[in-house]
ZADO-1210 file (C-alpha; in nm, 4 decimals, padded with zeros to 6 digits):
<atoms>
<atom x="-00.6926" y="00.0253" z="-00.8655" code="MET" pos="1"/>
<atom x="-00.6993" y="-00.2982" z="-01.0656" code="GLY" pos="2"/>
<atom x="-00.5569" y="-00.5076" z="-00.7825" code="GLU" pos="3"/>
<atom x="-00.8128" y="-00.3587" z="-00.5455" code="THR" pos="4"/>
<atom x="-01.1016" y="-00.4456" z="-00.7764" code="LEU" pos="5"/>
<atom x="-00.9679" y="-00.8006" z="-00.8138" code="MET" pos="6"/>
<atom x="-00.9413" y="-00.8370" z="-00.4351" code="ALA" pos="7"/>
<atom x="-01.2996" y="-00.7172" z="-00.3989" code="LYS" pos="8"/>
<atom x="-01.4152" y="-00.9665" z="-00.6623" code="TYR" pos="9"/>
<atom x="-01.2333" y="-01.2461" z="-00.4744" code="LEU" pos="10"/>
<atom x="-01.3965" y="-01.1466" z="-00.1448" code="GLY" pos="11"/>
<atom x="-01.0795" y="-01.0320" z="00.0296" code="LYS" pos="12"/>
<atom x="-01.0945" y="-00.7921" z="00.3249" code="LYS" pos="13"/>
<atom x="-00.7326" y="-00.6714" z="00.3583" code="LYS" pos="14"/>
<atom x="-00.4648" y="-00.5619" z="00.1126" code="LEU" pos="15"/>
<atom x="-00.0962" y="-00.6133" z="00.1922" code="ILE" pos="16"/>
<atom x="00.1832" y="-00.4713" z="-00.0222" code="ALA" pos="17"/>
<atom x="00.5617" y="-00.4486" z="-00.0065" code="GLU" pos="18"/>
<atom x="00.7066" y="-00.1422" z="-00.1701" code="THR" pos="19"/>
<atom x="01.0166" y="00.0714" z="-00.1706" code="SER" pos="20"/>
<atom x="00.8515" y="00.3581" z="-00.3573" code="ALA" pos="21"/>
<atom x="00.6304" y="00.5726" z="-00.1384" code="ARG" pos="22"/>
<atom x="00.3991" y="00.6680" z="-00.4235" code="LYS" pos="23"/>
<atom x="00.2981" y="00.3042" z="-00.4809" code="ASP" pos="24"/>
<atom x="00.2082" y="00.2640" z="-00.1146" code="GLY" pos="25"/>
<atom x="00.0095" y="00.5864" z="-00.1137" code="VAL" pos="26"/>
<atom x="-00.1806" y="00.4824" z="-00.4271" code="ALA" pos="27"/>
<atom x="-00.2730" y="00.1438" z="-00.2780" code="LEU" pos="28"/>
<atom x="-00.3760" y="00.3053" z="00.0503" code="THR" pos="29"/>
<atom x="-00.6076" y="00.5466" z="-00.1314" code="ILE" pos="30"/>
<atom x="-00.7636" y="00.2655" z="-00.3367" code="ALA" pos="31"/>
<atom x="-00.8086" y="00.0511" z="-00.0249" code="ALA" pos="32"/>
<atom x="-00.9781" y="00.3361" z="00.1605" code="ALA" pos="33"/>
<atom x="-01.2065" y="00.4048" z="-00.1355" code="TYR" pos="34"/>
<atom x="-01.3287" y="00.0438" z="-00.1438" code="PHE" pos="35"/>
<atom x="-01.3334" y="-00.0064" z="00.2352" code="GLY" pos="36"/>
<atom x="-01.0381" y="-00.2445" z="00.2716" code="PHE" pos="37"/>
<atom x="-00.7894" y="-00.2677" z="00.5544" code="GLU" pos="38"/>
<atom x="-00.4430" y="-00.1927" z="00.4172" code="CYS" pos="39"/>
<atom x="-00.0898" y="-00.2793" z="00.5276" code="GLU" pos="40"/>
<atom x="00.2166" y="-00.1399" z="00.3522" code="ILE" pos="41"/>
<atom x="00.5526" y="-00.3000" z="00.4287" code="GLN" pos="42"/>
<atom x="00.8834" y="-00.1328" z="00.3505" code="THR" pos="43"/>
<atom x="01.2296" y="-00.2782" z="00.3943" code="GLY" pos="44"/>
<atom x="01.4700" y="-00.1344" z="00.6519" code="GLU" pos="45"/>
<atom x="01.7157" y="-00.0084" z="00.3894" code="LEU" pos="46"/>
<atom x="01.4384" y="00.1699" z="00.2011" code="ASP" pos="47"/>
<atom x="01.3192" y="00.3323" z="00.5217" code="MET" pos="48"/>
<atom x="01.6700" y="00.4618" z="00.5869" code="ASP" pos="49"/>
<atom x="01.6831" y="00.6096" z="00.2342" code="LYS" pos="50"/>
<atom x="01.3454" y="00.7814" z="00.2763" code="GLU" pos="51"/>
<atom x="01.4093" y="00.9171" z="00.6261" code="HIS" pos="52"/>
<atom x="01.5642" y="01.2491" z="00.5083" code="PRO" pos="53"/>
<atom x="01.2614" y="01.3086" z="00.2821" code="ASN" pos="54"/>
<atom x="01.0066" y="01.2908" z="00.5619" code="ILE" pos="55"/>
<atom x="01.1707" y="01.4910" z="00.8397" code="GLN" pos="56"/>
</atoms>
């Protein structure tokens, strides 16, 4: 939430984050939606392979 408020203060329109933990990406996505930002979450290929069994 803090990063989102800082981005709003700085006049940014889009948030971009790199994360390997799904919960961090979900939290940023929720905060971005709340404040009306576009949001892009990037995850590395190895992390995606690790998470694949959890989301089938």
